[in-house]
N, C-alpha and C positions, 0 to 999 in steps of 0.2 A: 433108807433111814435106818437108824441104829435100833437096837432092841428095846432099849429104855422108852424112847419115842413110840415105838410100836406098840409097847405095853400100854401106854397112856391111851391109845386109841381104842383099846377094848373096853374101857370104862366100866360102869360109870364113874365119872370123874369128878371129884370136888376139890375146889380150893378153899382152904381154911384161912381165913382172913380177908376181910373187905376194905382193907386199906389201901395204901399207896403200892405196897409190894404185891399184894393179892390181885389187884386190878392191873398192874404192869404184867404180871405173869399171865393173866387171862388174856390180855390182847396179843402177847407173844405166841401164846398157843393157838389162839385163833387164827392168827396170821399163818401159822404153819399148818393149818388144816385139822387141828385137834379140838374136837367137841368138849365143852364143859357142861356138866349136867346141873351142877349146883354150887353155890357158895355156902359157907358156914362161918359164923362169928359168935363169939361169946356175948358180945354186946346184944342184948335181947331187942333192943329198939332196931336193930337191923333185920329182924326177922321179916320176912316178906318183900324186903328190899330187892328190887329187880333191876338189872343192868343189861342191856342188850338182850332181854328175853330170859336171862338166867336168874333165878330167884335164890335168895339166902334163907337157910334154915338155922335153927338154934343149936347150941352145943349139945343140949339134951336130946334134940332130934337125931343128931349125928351119932350118938351113942347107942341108938336103937340097933338091934341085932342085924336088920336088913341094910342099914347104912353103913355098917361096919364091912360090908363086902366092897365098898367104893374105893377106888384108888384116891388117895388123899395127897395132896400137895399143901405144905405148909407155906403159905404166903404172907409170913410176918418176918420183919426184920429182927434179927438175933433169935429166931425161932428154932434154930437147930435141936435145942433140947427137946422141943415138942415131938419130934420125930420118934424117939424112944418112948415118951409118954404115950402116945398114941398106939405104938406097937405093944406096949403093955396092958393096954385096954382091949386088945384083940384086933386091932387093924393090921392086916397083913402087907398092905402096899402103901407105905408112907414115904414121901420124898420131900426134901427141903427144896424150895423154889429156886435158890441159887443153883443147885446142880442141874435142874431142869433147864434154866436159863442158859448155862454153859453149853448143854447138848444142843439146844436150838440154835444158839449162834455158830456152833461148830458145824451144824448141818447146813446153815445158811452160807457160811464160808465155803463149805465144800462145793455147794451149788454154784457159787460165784467164780470159783476157780476152775470148776468144770465148764461154765459158760466162756471164760476167758480162754481157756485151752481150744475150745471149738472155733473161737473167733480167730485165733492165732493160725489154727489149721487152715481156716477159710481164706485168711490173708496170704498163707503160704501158696495155697492153690491159685490164687488170683495172680500172685508174682510170677509163679510157674507159667501159667497161661500167657501172661504178657511176655514173659522171655521168649517163649515159643513163637509168638506172632512177631515180635521183634527180630528174632533170628531166621525167620522164614525167608528163604531166597525166591520163593515163587511169587510172593506177594509184593505189590508196588507199595511205595512209602504212603500214598493215600489210603490204600486198603489196610495197611498195618495200623495207621493213626485211627481209622474208623473202628477195627476191630478192638483195639485197645479202649477207645472212648466206649465202646458198646459193652465190654467187660466191666469197666468202672460204673457206668450207668446201672447195669444189672445189680452189682454189688450194692450200690446206694439204695436202689429200690427194695432190696430184701431188709435193709436196715430199717 
């Protein structure tokens, strides 16, 4: 995993914004194995809001000194400007959710590509084994057929 995503795992991690964007990035982070410690929202009616065991604090609570050590992800559409605002308030690690989302998607794509390459290598080995059996002069046609079927069955069971 890349440095930014490794940094997020160090926590504590807060998503600023309990709207659609904040919840979207929450589930994407969770799916990637990254733990979110709390949400924050300026809407005071959302204080105590709990989703999936993660609660929401107020903006004022976030401004407390101990909360400023949290890694903050701005989960608000068109909230890029908030990154600089929070940094000016003393937050050291502030990220915009779009950038995090791009990093997570890039990691998922790498994992899929790696899986695809492994599958291709596996198929190439299967093809090579089948060719060896087919080209063998010591085996009867029946033995060749049974060997090839056995290799194909073995491949199917692994999938």
